[in-house]
All heavy atoms as TSV, in Angstrom:
chain	resi	resn	atom	element	x	y	z
A	1	THR	N	N	119.006	205.528	154.250
A	1	THR	CA	C	119.710	206.126	153.109
A	1	THR	C	C	119.993	205.063	152.066
A	1	THR	O	O	119.859	203.870	152.307
A	1	THR	CB	C	121.034	206.777	153.553
A	1	THR	OG1	O	121.873	205.769	154.084
A	1	THR	CG2	C	120.799	207.848	154.587
A	2	ASP	N	N	120.413	205.517	150.898
A	2	ASP	CA	C	120.801	204.585	149.839
A	2	ASP	C	C	121.951	203.712	150.300
A	2	ASP	O	O	122.786	204.133	151.107
A	2	ASP	CB	C	121.260	205.351	148.597
A	2	ASP	CG	C	120.140	206.154	147.948
A	2	ASP	OD1	O	118.969	205.939	148.275
A	2	ASP	OD2	O	120.474	206.982	147.072
A	3	TRP	N	N	122.001	202.470	149.793
A	3	TRP	CA	C	123.147	201.626	150.065
A	3	TRP	C	C	124.371	202.254	149.413
A	3	TRP	O	O	124.281	202.850	148.315
A	3	TRP	CB	C	122.949	200.247	149.475
A	3	TRP	CG	C	121.903	199.419	150.128
A	3	TRP	CD1	C	121.076	199.754	151.150
A	3	TRP	CD2	C	121.554	198.087	149.764
A	3	TRP	NE1	N	120.240	198.716	151.469
A	3	TRP	CE2	C	120.506	197.691	150.626
A	3	TRP	CE3	C	122.024	197.201	148.805
A	3	TRP	CZ2	C	119.931	196.416	150.554
A	3	TRP	CZ3	C	121.447	195.967	148.726
A	3	TRP	CH2	C	120.417	195.574	149.598
A	4	SER	N	N	125.507	202.116	150.033
A	4	SER	CA	C	126.753	202.694	149.487
A	4	SER	C	C	127.500	201.718	148.605
A	4	SER	O	O	128.527	202.050	148.024
A	4	SER	CB	C	127.656	203.148	150.639
A	4	SER	OG	O	127.987	202.039	151.454
A	5	THR	N	N	126.971	200.461	148.494
A	5	THR	CA	C	127.643	199.464	147.663
A	5	THR	C	C	126.646	198.686	146.816
A	5	THR	O	O	125.437	198.667	147.100
A	5	THR	CB	C	128.408	198.426	148.525
A	5	THR	OG1	O	127.477	197.741	149.366
A	5	THR	CG2	C	129.476	199.092	149.367
A	6	TRP	N	N	127.175	198.058	145.781
A	6	TRP	CA	C	126.474	197.025	145.060
A	6	TRP	C	C	126.851	195.715	145.743
A	6	TRP	O	O	127.922	195.599	146.323
A	6	TRP	CB	C	126.941	196.958	143.600
A	6	TRP	CG	C	126.465	198.082	142.752
A	6	TRP	CD1	C	127.106	199.267	142.544
A	6	TRP	CD2	C	125.280	198.142	141.977
A	6	TRP	NE1	N	126.383	200.055	141.694
A	6	TRP	CE2	C	125.246	199.370	141.314
A	6	TRP	CE3	C	124.226	197.251	141.769
A	6	TRP	CZ2	C	124.203	199.757	140.477
A	6	TRP	CZ3	C	123.187	197.632	140.935
A	6	TRP	CH2	C	123.194	198.865	140.296
A	7	GLU	N	N	125.970	194.730	145.673
A	7	GLU	CA	C	126.187	193.453	146.346
A	7	GLU	C	C	125.847	192.327	145.354
A	7	GLU	O	O	124.968	192.485	144.510
A	7	GLU	CB	C	125.219	193.415	147.527
A	7	GLU	CG	C	125.333	192.286	148.461
A	7	GLU	CD	C	124.405	192.475	149.649
A	7	GLU	OE1	O	123.205	192.137	149.518
A	7	GLU	OE2	O	124.881	192.969	150.682
A	8	LEU	N	N	126.549	191.209	145.483
A	8	LEU	CA	C	126.331	190.053	144.618
A	8	LEU	C	C	126.495	188.794	145.460
A	8	LEU	O	O	127.430	188.706	146.254
A	8	LEU	CB	C	127.355	190.058	143.466
A	8	LEU	CG	C	127.298	188.888	142.493
A	8	LEU	CD1	C	127.535	189.391	141.080
A	8	LEU	CD2	C	128.333	187.849	142.839
A	9	HIS	N	N	125.571	187.844	145.303
A	9	HIS	CA	C	125.627	186.594	146.061
A	9	HIS	C	C	125.869	185.427	145.087
A	9	HIS	O	O	125.117	185.258	144.129
A	9	HIS	CB	C	124.333	186.364	146.825
A	9	HIS	CG	C	123.975	187.515	147.697
A	9	HIS	ND1	N	124.684	187.841	148.829
A	9	HIS	CD2	C	123.030	188.475	147.572
A	9	HIS	CE1	C	124.162	188.922	149.383
A	9	HIS	NE2	N	123.165	189.327	148.623
A	10	THR	N	N	126.913	184.666	145.337
A	10	THR	CA	C	127.250	183.567	144.450
A	10	THR	C	C	126.628	182.229	144.857
A	10	THR	O	O	126.566	181.319	144.073
A	10	THR	CB	C	128.784	183.384	144.392
A	10	THR	OG1	O	129.268	183.128	145.705
A	10	THR	CG2	C	129.468	184.627	143.828
A	11	ALA	N	N	126.130	182.157	146.116
A	11	ALA	CA	C	125.657	180.875	146.634
A	11	ALA	C	C	124.170	180.619	146.385
A	11	ALA	O	O	123.673	179.543	146.643
A	11	ALA	CB	C	125.960	180.767	148.129
A	12	GLY	N	N	123.429	181.633	145.912
A	12	GLY	CA	C	122.006	181.419	145.656
A	12	GLY	C	C	121.252	182.717	145.553
A	12	GLY	O	O	121.815	183.814	145.694
A	13	ASP	N	N	119.948	182.605	145.267
A	13	ASP	CA	C	119.078	183.781	145.166
A	13	ASP	C	C	118.904	184.427	146.537
A	13	ASP	O	O	119.037	183.774	147.583
A	13	ASP	CB	C	117.690	183.378	144.649
A	13	ASP	CG	C	117.713	182.783	143.259
A	13	ASP	OD1	O	118.745	182.873	142.568
A	13	ASP	OD2	O	116.675	182.213	142.867
A	14	GLU	N	N	118.572	185.722	146.538
A	14	GLU	CA	C	118.267	186.459	147.765
A	14	GLU	C	C	116.838	186.950	147.704
A	14	GLU	O	O	116.379	187.401	146.648
A	14	GLU	CB	C	119.208	187.664	147.929
A	14	GLU	CG	C	118.894	188.498	149.156
A	14	GLU	CD	C	119.821	189.680	149.323
A	14	GLU	OE1	O	120.147	190.342	148.330
A	14	GLU	OE2	O	120.217	189.949	150.465
A	15	ILE	N	N	116.134	186.879	148.828
A	15	ILE	CA	C	114.792	187.437	148.925
A	15	ILE	C	C	114.899	188.717	149.757
A	15	ILE	O	O	115.454	188.710	150.848
A	15	ILE	CB	C	113.819	186.465	149.601
A	15	ILE	CG1	C	113.730	185.160	148.809
A	15	ILE	CG2	C	112.437	187.097	149.762
A	15	ILE	CD1	C	113.053	184.045	149.557
A	16	VAL	N	N	114.361	189.810	149.203
A	16	VAL	CA	C	114.327	191.089	149.910
A	16	VAL	C	C	112.856	191.465	150.065
A	16	VAL	O	O	112.149	191.657	149.075
A	16	VAL	CB	C	115.087	192.176	149.127
A	16	VAL	CG1	C	115.049	193.490	149.884
A	16	VAL	CG2	C	116.494	191.765	148.847
A	17	CYS	N	N	112.392	191.558	151.310
A	17	CYS	CA	C	110.981	191.839	151.610
A	17	CYS	C	C	110.872	193.152	152.354
A	17	CYS	O	O	111.560	193.371	153.376
A	17	CYS	CB	C	110.408	190.698	152.438
A	17	CYS	SG	S	108.667	190.913	152.868
A	18	LEU	N	N	109.998	194.040	151.891
A	18	LEU	CA	C	109.767	195.326	152.548
A	18	LEU	C	C	108.856	195.121	153.751
A	18	LEU	O	O	107.794	194.513	153.642
A	18	LEU	CB	C	109.110	196.300	151.561
A	18	LEU	CG	C	108.849	197.692	152.100
A	18	LEU	CD1	C	110.171	198.447	152.304
A	18	LEU	CD2	C	107.930	198.447	151.168
A	19	LEU	N	N	109.294	195.609	154.911
A	19	LEU	CA	C	108.485	195.539	156.121
A	19	LEU	C	C	107.809	196.883	156.430
A	19	LEU	O	O	106.692	196.915	156.916
A	19	LEU	CB	C	109.335	195.104	157.313
A	19	LEU	CG	C	110.001	193.731	157.175
A	19	LEU	CD1	C	110.859	193.456	158.395
A	19	LEU	CD2	C	108.983	192.647	156.952
A	20	ALA	N	N	108.529	197.989	156.164
A	20	ALA	CA	C	107.991	199.326	156.405
A	20	ALA	C	C	108.756	200.325	155.563
A	20	ALA	O	O	109.904	200.088	155.185
A	20	ALA	CB	C	108.126	199.684	157.888
A	21	GLY	N	N	108.110	201.443	155.258
A	21	GLY	CA	C	108.744	202.488	154.460
A	21	GLY	C	C	108.573	202.201	152.984
A	21	GLY	O	O	107.572	201.622	152.546
A	22	GLU	N	N	109.587	202.566	152.198
A	22	GLU	CA	C	109.598	202.249	150.775
A	22	GLU	C	C	111.026	202.277	150.279
A	22	GLU	O	O	111.882	202.967	150.838
A	22	GLU	CB	C	108.720	203.200	149.961
A	22	GLU	CG	C	109.081	204.663	150.042
A	22	GLU	CD	C	108.099	205.519	149.241
A	22	GLU	OE1	O	107.045	205.840	149.775
A	22	GLU	OE2	O	108.437	205.849	148.089
A	23	ALA	N	N	111.279	201.496	149.257
A	23	ALA	CA	C	112.638	201.393	148.732
A	23	ALA	C	C	112.572	200.982	147.262
A	23	ALA	O	O	111.581	200.409	146.812
A	23	ALA	CB	C	113.448	200.356	149.506
A	24	THR	N	N	113.622	201.308	146.551
A	24	THR	CA	C	113.782	200.867	145.177
A	24	THR	C	C	114.966	199.926	145.123
A	24	THR	O	O	116.079	200.300	145.502
A	24	THR	CB	C	114.014	202.068	144.235
A	24	THR	OG1	O	112.885	202.949	144.322
A	24	THR	CG2	C	114.188	201.611	142.798
A	25	LEU	N	N	114.709	198.693	144.701
A	25	LEU	CA	C	115.774	197.702	144.508
A	25	LEU	C	C	116.230	197.808	143.062
A	25	LEU	O	O	115.404	197.800	142.159
A	25	LEU	CB	C	115.282	196.296	144.777
A	25	LEU	CG	C	115.443	195.762	146.189
A	25	LEU	CD1	C	116.904	195.448	146.480
A	25	LEU	CD2	C	114.870	196.655	147.241
A	26	VAL	N	N	117.538	197.948	142.857
A	26	VAL	CA	C	118.093	198.094	141.517
A	26	VAL	C	C	118.963	196.885	141.235
A	26	VAL	O	O	119.902	196.600	141.968
A	26	VAL	CB	C	118.912	199.390	141.404
A	26	VAL	CG1	C	119.448	199.561	139.992
A	26	VAL	CG2	C	118.070	200.598	141.810
A	27	LEU	N	N	118.647	196.191	140.168
A	27	LEU	CA	C	119.430	195.023	139.708
A	27	LEU	C	C	120.182	195.401	138.447
A	27	LEU	O	O	119.624	196.044	137.551
A	27	LEU	CB	C	118.505	193.832	139.416
A	27	LEU	CG	C	118.002	193.023	140.598
A	27	LEU	CD1	C	117.215	193.855	141.558
A	27	LEU	CD2	C	117.208	191.853	140.125
A	28	ASP	N	N	121.459	195.029	138.400
A	28	ASP	CA	C	122.279	195.282	137.211
A	28	ASP	C	C	122.322	193.991	136.399
A	28	ASP	O	O	122.950	193.023	136.792
A	28	ASP	CB	C	123.687	195.696	137.638
A	28	ASP	CG	C	124.595	196.003	136.446
A	28	ASP	OD1	O	124.281	195.577	135.316
A	28	ASP	OD2	O	125.619	196.662	136.653
A	29	ARG	N	N	121.642	193.996	135.282
A	29	ARG	CA	C	121.598	192.814	134.403
A	29	ARG	C	C	122.421	193.120	133.156
A	29	ARG	O	O	121.932	193.777	132.247
A	29	ARG	CB	C	120.161	192.455	134.047
A	29	ARG	CG	C	119.348	192.058	135.272
A	29	ARG	CD	C	117.952	191.619	134.836
A	29	ARG	NE	N	117.114	191.297	135.935
A	29	ARG	CZ	C	116.887	190.060	136.394
A	29	ARG	NH1	N	117.503	189.039	135.839
A	29	ARG	NH2	N	116.060	189.857	137.398
A	30	ASP	N	N	123.682	192.677	133.196
A	30	ASP	CA	C	124.595	192.882	132.065
A	30	ASP	C	C	124.721	194.352	131.678
A	30	ASP	O	O	124.662	194.706	130.508
A	30	ASP	CB	C	124.165	192.044	130.861
A	30	ASP	CG	C	124.192	190.557	131.161
A	30	ASP	OD1	O	125.129	190.112	131.876
A	30	ASP	OD2	O	123.286	189.846	130.699
A	31	GLY	N	N	124.837	195.225	132.696
A	31	GLY	CA	C	125.038	196.641	132.457
A	31	GLY	C	C	123.754	197.446	132.286
A	31	GLY	O	O	123.783	198.665	132.149
A	32	VAL	N	N	122.603	196.788	132.327
A	32	VAL	CA	C	121.314	197.457	132.232
A	32	VAL	C	C	120.650	197.412	133.604
A	32	VAL	O	O	120.439	196.328	134.159
A	32	VAL	CB	C	120.400	196.791	131.178
A	32	VAL	CG1	C	119.039	197.459	131.161
A	32	VAL	CG2	C	121.047	196.800	129.812
A	33	GLU	N	N	120.349	198.578	134.152
A	33	GLU	CA	C	119.729	198.637	135.475
A	33	GLU	C	C	118.230	198.453	135.380
A	33	GLU	O	O	117.569	199.106	134.572
A	33	GLU	CB	C	120.053	199.966	136.167
A	33	GLU	CG	C	121.498	200.088	136.563
A	33	GLU	CD	C	121.786	201.350	137.386
A	33	GLU	OE1	O	120.829	202.054	137.765
A	33	GLU	OE2	O	122.958	201.604	137.634
A	34	GLU	N	N	117.700	197.545	136.213
A	34	GLU	CA	C	116.257	197.325	136.336
A	34	GLU	C	C	115.865	197.715	137.741
A	34	GLU	O	O	116.444	197.198	138.706
A	34	GLU	CB	C	115.909	195.870	136.093
A	34	GLU	CG	C	116.119	195.385	134.692
A	34	GLU	CD	C	115.714	193.926	134.505
A	34	GLU	OE1	O	115.053	193.352	135.411
A	34	GLU	OE2	O	116.092	193.349	133.488
A	35	ALA	N	N	114.896	198.590	137.880
A	35	ALA	CA	C	114.474	199.079	139.194
A	35	ALA	C	C	113.071	198.592	139.525
A	35	ALA	O	O	112.187	198.600	138.671
A	35	ALA	CB	C	114.499	200.603	139.244
A	36	THR	N	N	112.898	198.134	140.773
A	36	THR	CA	C	111.591	197.750	141.286
A	36	THR	C	C	111.325	198.566	142.530
A	36	THR	O	O	112.089	198.493	143.491
A	36	THR	CB	C	111.540	196.242	141.632
A	36	THR	OG1	O	111.839	195.491	140.449
A	36	THR	CG2	C	110.170	195.839	142.148
A	37	HIS	N	N	110.261	199.353	142.504
A	37	HIS	CA	C	109.920	200.216	143.634
A	37	HIS	C	C	108.958	199.454	144.559
A	37	HIS	O	O	107.883	199.031	144.122
A	37	HIS	CB	C	109.302	201.515	143.137
A	37	HIS	CG	C	109.172	202.552	144.195
A	37	HIS	ND1	N	110.265	203.149	144.769
A	37	HIS	CD2	C	108.097	203.087	144.780
A	37	HIS	CE1	C	109.864	204.029	145.672
A	37	HIS	NE2	N	108.546	204.011	145.697
A	38	LEU	N	N	109.359	199.253	145.799
A	38	LEU	CA	C	108.550	198.566	146.785
A	38	LEU	C	C	107.887	199.608	147.691
A	38	LEU	O	O	108.584	200.431	148.308
A	38	LEU	CB	C	109.434	197.639	147.633
A	38	LEU	CG	C	110.241	196.577	146.875
A	38	LEU	CD1	C	111.137	195.817	147.832
A	38	LEU	CD2	C	109.328	195.657	146.095
A	39	THR	N	N	106.547	199.580	147.757
A	39	THR	CA	C	105.829	200.570	148.556
A	39	THR	C	C	104.907	199.956	149.609
A	39	THR	O	O	104.534	200.637	150.550
A	39	THR	CB	C	104.976	201.480	147.645
A	39	THR	OG1	O	104.073	200.688	146.885
A	39	THR	CG2	C	105.863	202.302	146.708
A	40	ASP	N	N	104.527	198.706	149.424
A	40	ASP	CA	C	103.585	198.069	150.335
A	40	ASP	C	C	104.286	197.039	151.207
A	40	ASP	O	O	105.018	196.182	150.687
A	40	ASP	CB	C	102.471	197.378	149.532
A	40	ASP	CG	C	101.672	198.350	148.690
A	40	ASP	OD1	O	101.346	199.452	149.194
A	40	ASP	OD2	O	101.378	198.021	147.518
A	41	PRO	N	N	104.054	197.069	152.515
A	41	PRO	CA	C	104.630	196.039	153.359
A	41	PRO	C	C	104.277	194.644	152.847
A	41	PRO	O	O	103.133	194.397	152.440
A	41	PRO	CB	C	103.979	196.296	154.734
A	41	PRO	CG	C	103.657	197.766	154.702
A	41	PRO	CD	C	103.256	198.035	153.280
A	42	GLY	N	N	105.281	193.788	152.806
A	42	GLY	CA	C	105.089	192.448	152.271
A	42	GLY	C	C	105.518	192.305	150.820
A	42	GLY	O	O	105.697	191.200	150.331
A	43	ALA	N	N	105.685	193.441	150.122
A	43	ALA	CA	C	106.189	193.390	148.749
A	43	ALA	C	C	107.631	192.878	148.789
A	43	ALA	O	O	108.370	193.153	149.735
A	43	ALA	CB	C	106.112	194.762	148.095
A	44	PHE	N	N	108.021	192.137	147.754
A	44	PHE	CA	C	109.361	191.569	147.781
A	44	PHE	C	C	109.949	191.472	146.372
A	44	PHE	O	O	109.240	191.557	145.389
A	44	PHE	CB	C	109.343	190.183	148.437
A	44	PHE	CG	C	108.582	189.156	147.666
A	44	PHE	CD1	C	109.208	188.331	146.737
A	44	PHE	CD2	C	107.211	189.016	147.858
A	44	PHE	CE1	C	108.494	187.395	146.015
A	44	PHE	CE2	C	106.483	188.064	147.141
A	44	PHE	CZ	C	107.140	187.255	146.232
A	45	VAL	N	N	111.259	191.278	146.355
A	45	VAL	CA	C	112.011	191.061	145.123
A	45	VAL	C	C	112.879	189.828	145.359
A	45	VAL	O	O	113.449	189.657	146.447
A	45	VAL	CB	C	112.910	192.270	144.785
A	45	VAL	CG1	C	113.842	191.967	143.619
A	45	VAL	CG2	C	112.069	193.488	144.500
A	46	ILE	N	N	112.962	188.983	144.353
A	46	ILE	CA	C	113.915	187.865	144.387
A	46	ILE	C	C	115.079	188.276	143.493
A	46	ILE	O	O	114.899	188.529	142.297
A	46	ILE	CB	C	113.290	186.552	143.916
A	46	ILE	CG1	C	112.167	186.172	144.881
A	46	ILE	CG2	C	114.354	185.454	143.835
A	46	ILE	CD1	C	111.392	184.935	144.464
A	47	VAL	N	N	116.265	188.390	144.105
A	47	VAL	CA	C	117.466	188.754	143.372
A	47	VAL	C	C	118.167	187.452	142.937
A	47	VAL	O	O	118.599	186.686	143.778
A	47	VAL	CB	C	118.413	189.598	144.242
A	47	VAL	CG1	C	119.663	189.990	143.464
A	47	VAL	CG2	C	117.693	190.842	144.779
A	48	PRO	N	N	118.238	187.207	141.635
A	48	PRO	CA	C	118.860	185.969	141.174
A	48	PRO	C	C	120.355	185.887	141.564
A	48	PRO	O	O	121.055	186.897	141.598
A	48	PRO	CB	C	118.714	186.022	139.655
A	48	PRO	CG	C	117.620	187.002	139.409
A	48	PRO	CD	C	117.725	188.005	140.521
A	49	ARG	N	N	120.779	184.681	141.855
A	49	ARG	CA	C	122.197	184.441	142.167
A	49	ARG	C	C	123.068	185.054	141.070
A	49	ARG	O	O	122.743	184.987	139.891
A	49	ARG	CB	C	122.432	182.932	142.222
A	49	ARG	CG	C	123.906	182.585	142.425
A	49	ARG	CD	C	124.123	181.111	142.508
A	49	ARG	NE	N	123.575	180.451	141.325
A	49	ARG	CZ	C	123.501	179.143	141.192
A	49	ARG	NH1	N	123.904	178.340	142.156
A	49	ARG	NH2	N	123.007	178.626	140.115
A	50	GLY	N	N	124.161	185.692	141.510
A	50	GLY	CA	C	125.119	186.265	140.572
A	50	GLY	C	C	124.695	187.595	139.971
A	50	GLY	O	O	125.317	188.034	139.009
A	51	THR	N	N	123.697	188.248	140.539
A	51	THR	CA	C	123.213	189.535	140.023
A	51	THR	C	C	123.620	190.661	140.958
A	51	THR	O	O	123.288	190.632	142.157
A	51	THR	CB	C	121.677	189.533	139.885
A	51	THR	OG1	O	121.278	188.463	139.025
A	51	THR	CG2	C	121.176	190.855	139.330
A	52	TRP	N	N	124.346	191.646	140.436
A	52	TRP	CA	C	124.679	192.813	141.247
A	52	TRP	C	C	123.386	193.583	141.545
A	52	TRP	O	O	122.528	193.729	140.678
A	52	TRP	CB	C	125.651	193.737	140.503
A	52	TRP	CG	C	127.045	193.195	140.428
A	52	TRP	CD1	C	127.650	192.640	139.359
A	52	TRP	CD2	C	127.994	193.170	141.495
A	52	TRP	NE1	N	128.940	192.252	139.677
A	52	TRP	CE2	C	129.184	192.572	140.996
A	52	TRP	CE3	C	127.981	193.581	142.826
A	52	TRP	CZ2	C	130.322	192.382	141.766
A	52	TRP	CZ3	C	129.126	193.387	143.602
A	52	TRP	CH2	C	130.278	192.803	143.077
A	53	HIS	N	N	123.272	194.054	142.788
A	53	HIS	CA	C	122.076	194.801	143.177
A	53	HIS	C	C	122.410	195.800	144.283
A	53	HIS	O	O	123.395	195.666	145.003
A	53	HIS	CB	C	120.958	193.849	143.627
A	53	HIS	CG	C	121.366	192.958	144.767
A	53	HIS	ND1	N	122.210	191.873	144.601
A	53	HIS	CD2	C	121.049	192.981	146.081
A	53	HIS	CE1	C	122.387	191.276	145.765
A	53	HIS	NE2	N	121.689	191.936	146.687
A	54	THR	N	N	121.553	196.812	144.383
A	54	THR	CA	C	121.679	197.831	145.408
A	54	THR	C	C	120.272	198.331	145.753
A	54	THR	O	O	119.308	197.952	145.083
A	54	THR	CB	C	122.601	199.000	144.948
A	54	THR	OG1	O	122.910	199.834	146.072
A	54	THR	CG2	C	121.983	199.817	143.838
A	55	ALA	N	N	120.144	199.166	146.769
A	55	ALA	CA	C	118.845	199.700	147.148
A	55	ALA	C	C	118.959	201.201	147.364
A	55	ALA	O	O	119.985	201.695	147.805
A	55	ALA	CB	C	118.334	199.037	148.417
A	56	ARG	N	N	117.870	201.885	147.051
A	56	ARG	CA	C	117.776	203.317	147.247
A	56	ARG	C	C	116.511	203.625	148.016
A	56	ARG	O	O	115.464	203.046	147.768
A	56	ARG	CB	C	117.736	204.040	145.876
A	56	ARG	CG	C	118.984	203.762	145.063
A	56	ARG	CD	C	118.912	204.430	143.710
A	56	ARG	NE	N	120.113	204.080	142.930
A	56	ARG	CZ	C	120.122	203.814	141.649
A	56	ARG	NH1	N	119.000	203.850	140.960
A	56	ARG	NH2	N	121.254	203.514	141.034
A	57	THR	N	N	116.639	204.537	148.980
A	57	THR	CA	C	115.471	204.949	149.760
A	57	THR	C	C	115.704	206.346	150.313
A	57	THR	O	O	116.832	206.766	150.537
A	57	THR	CB	C	115.177	203.947	150.913
A	57	THR	OG1	O	113.945	204.340	151.521
A	57	THR	CG2	C	116.292	203.887	151.925
A	58	THR	N	N	114.599	207.057	150.497
A	58	THR	CA	C	114.683	208.407	151.045
A	58	THR	C	C	113.868	208.570	152.318
A	58	THR	O	O	113.771	209.666	152.843
A	58	THR	CB	C	114.207	209.453	149.993
A	58	THR	OG1	O	112.857	209.120	149.629
A	58	THR	CG2	C	115.099	209.440	148.774
A	59	VAL	N	N	113.282	207.455	152.776
A	59	VAL	CA	C	112.472	207.488	154.002
A	59	VAL	C	C	112.951	206.372	154.926
A	59	VAL	O	O	113.597	205.404	154.453
A	59	VAL	CB	C	110.967	207.317	153.690
A	59	VAL	CG1	C	110.465	208.438	152.812
A	59	VAL	CG2	C	110.679	205.959	153.074
A	60	PRO	N	N	112.673	206.455	156.216
A	60	PRO	CA	C	113.020	205.348	157.109
A	60	PRO	C	C	112.385	204.047	156.587
A	60	PRO	O	O	111.187	204.013	156.300
A	60	PRO	CB	C	112.459	205.759	158.448
A	60	PRO	CG	C	112.410	207.261	158.389
A	60	PRO	CD	C	112.074	207.581	156.950
A	61	THR	N	N	113.188	203.027	156.476
A	61	THR	CA	C	112.752	201.786	155.845
A	61	THR	C	C	113.255	200.568	156.608
A	61	THR	O	O	114.391	200.580	157.081
A	61	THR	CB	C	113.287	201.737	154.381
A	61	THR	OG1	O	112.774	202.859	153.681
A	61	THR	CG2	C	112.874	200.487	153.669
A	62	LYS	N	N	112.425	199.538	156.715
A	62	LYS	CA	C	112.832	198.271	157.285
A	62	LYS	C	C	112.606	197.195	156.238
A	62	LYS	O	O	111.533	197.147	155.604
A	62	LYS	CB	C	112.024	197.934	158.535
A	62	LYS	CG	C	112.303	198.833	159.701
A	62	LYS	CD	C	111.523	198.394	160.912
A	62	LYS	CE	C	111.801	199.337	162.082
A	62	LYS	NZ	N	111.049	198.958	163.268
A	63	MET	N	N	113.640	196.362	156.029
A	63	MET	CA	C	113.538	195.271	155.079
A	63	MET	C	C	114.068	194.000	155.712
A	63	MET	O	O	114.935	194.036	156.576
A	63	MET	CB	C	114.329	195.586	153.812
A	63	MET	CG	C	113.776	196.762	153.034
A	63	MET	SD	S	114.602	197.042	151.455
A	63	MET	CE	C	116.086	197.863	151.977
A	64	LEU	N	N	113.532	192.872	155.275
A	64	LEU	CA	C	113.980	191.566	155.702
A	64	LEU	C	C	114.737	190.944	154.521
A	64	LEU	O	O	114.239	190.944	153.396
A	64	LEU	CB	C	112.793	190.677	156.079
A	64	LEU	CG	C	113.081	189.209	156.336
A	64	LEU	CD1	C	113.885	189.063	157.630
A	64	LEU	CD2	C	111.788	188.418	156.398
A	65	PHE	N	N	115.935	190.422	154.813
A	65	PHE	CA	C	116.760	189.802	153.784
A	65	PHE	C	C	116.953	188.332	154.115
A	65	PHE	O	O	117.347	187.993	155.230
A	65	PHE	CB	C	118.133	190.477	153.727
A	65	PHE	CG	C	118.077	191.954	153.484
A	65	PHE	CD1	C	118.009	192.843	154.530
A	65	PHE	CD2	C	118.076	192.441	152.188
A	65	PHE	CE1	C	117.951	194.203	154.316
A	65	PHE	CE2	C	118.012	193.803	151.944
A	65	PHE	CZ	C	117.947	194.684	153.014
A	66	VAL	N	N	116.685	187.469	153.152
A	66	VAL	CA	C	117.015	186.057	153.275
A	66	VAL	C	C	118.133	185.835	152.256
A	66	VAL	O	O	117.891	185.880	151.052
A	66	VAL	CB	C	115.800	185.154	152.990
A	66	VAL	CG1	C	116.185	183.695	153.123
A	66	VAL	CG2	C	114.638	185.512	153.915
A	67	THR	N	N	119.347	185.678	152.769
A	67	THR	CA	C	120.533	185.769	151.933
A	67	THR	C	C	121.458	184.565	152.125
A	67	THR	O	O	121.806	184.267	153.258
A	67	THR	CB	C	121.335	187.046	152.299
A	67	THR	OG1	O	120.479	188.162	152.237
A	67	THR	CG2	C	122.505	187.253	151.369
A	68	PRO	N	N	121.853	183.931	151.027
A	68	PRO	CA	C	122.940	182.945	151.108
A	68	PRO	C	C	124.254	183.708	151.171
A	68	PRO	O	O	124.783	184.148	150.166
A	68	PRO	CB	C	122.786	182.139	149.814
A	68	PRO	CG	C	122.185	183.106	148.854
A	68	PRO	CD	C	121.337	184.050	149.675
A	69	GLY	N	N	124.756	183.953	152.372
A	69	GLY	CA	C	125.857	184.904	152.577
A	69	GLY	C	C	127.229	184.464	152.117
A	69	GLY	O	O	128.067	185.303	151.828
A	70	GLU	N	N	127.510	183.158	152.074
A	70	GLU	CA	C	128.838	182.726	151.706
A	70	GLU	C	C	129.185	183.176	150.296
A	70	GLU	O	O	128.378	183.014	149.361
A	70	GLU	CB	C	128.929	181.207	151.782
A	70	GLU	CG	C	130.342	180.693	151.606
A	70	GLU	CD	C	130.462	179.202	151.869
A	70	GLU	OE1	O	129.545	178.635	152.499
A	70	GLU	OE2	O	131.456	178.609	151.449
A	71	GLY	N	N	130.351	183.792	150.137
A	71	GLY	CA	C	130.810	184.237	148.834
A	71	GLY	C	C	130.263	185.587	148.392
A	71	GLY	O	O	130.448	185.985	147.247
A	72	THR	N	N	129.594	186.321	149.312
A	72	THR	CA	C	129.060	187.620	148.957
A	72	THR	C	C	130.165	188.574	148.544
A	72	THR	O	O	131.225	188.615	149.180
A	72	THR	CB	C	128.253	188.211	150.130
A	72	THR	OG1	O	127.115	187.400	150.366
A	72	THR	CG2	C	127.812	189.646	149.852
A	73	GLN	N	N	129.925	189.338	147.483
A	73	GLN	CA	C	130.871	190.325	146.992
A	73	GLN	C	C	130.237	191.698	147.061
A	73	GLN	O	O	129.010	191.845	146.963
A	73	GLN	CB	C	131.273	190.009	145.541
A	73	GLN	CG	C	131.910	188.674	145.352
A	73	GLN	CD	C	132.122	188.356	143.883
A	73	GLN	OE1	O	132.306	189.252	143.056
A	73	GLN	NE2	N	132.087	187.082	143.556
A	74	ASN	N	N	131.070	192.735	147.241
A	74	ASN	CA	C	130.610	194.130	147.276
A	74	ASN	C	C	131.538	194.971	146.415
A	74	ASN	O	O	132.703	194.679	146.267
A	74	ASN	CB	C	130.615	194.676	148.709
A	74	ASN	CG	C	129.571	194.030	149.554
A	74	ASN	OD1	O	128.398	194.329	149.432
A	74	ASN	ND2	N	129.973	193.130	150.428
A	75	LYS	N	N	130.940	196.050	145.859
A	75	LYS	CA	C	131.746	197.062	145.139
A	75	LYS	C	C	131.030	198.398	145.329
A	75	LYS	O	O	129.832	198.448	145.560
A	75	LYS	CB	C	131.870	196.716	143.662
A	75	LYS	CG	C	130.598	196.734	142.861
A	75	LYS	CD	C	130.835	196.386	141.405
A	75	LYS	CE	C	129.530	196.465	140.605
A	75	LYS	NZ	N	129.743	196.122	139.181
A	76	PRO	N	N	131.783	199.512	145.280
A	76	PRO	CA	C	131.153	200.824	145.495
A	76	PRO	C	C	130.099	201.136	144.444
A	76	PRO	O	O	130.180	200.682	143.311
A	76	PRO	CB	C	132.328	201.794	145.351
A	76	PRO	CG	C	133.569	200.984	145.470
A	76	PRO	CD	C	133.207	199.598	145.045
A	77	VAL	N	N	129.091	201.918	144.853
A	77	VAL	CA	C	128.049	202.354	143.920
A	77	VAL	C	C	128.659	203.347	142.957
A	77	VAL	O	O	129.472	204.146	143.292
A	77	VAL	CB	C	126.870	202.987	144.676
A	77	VAL	CG1	C	125.917	203.671	143.714
A	77	VAL	CG2	C	126.133	201.925	145.457
């Protein structure tokens, strides 16, 4: 299902790699949403440090996250 929160990492960039299924990664860049639809296994998005982001999906999906977790912030979608 869609993520229920927006997430932001202050310690560095995050890599989000699609392993199976499909998902749309949404980045909030100064109030403007940019969406990247991932459909092929191995496709990835690099989320720049300090960028709010969320994911949307309607099918079973597996993703790999490489995340600098310290200082992570969340807020409701």
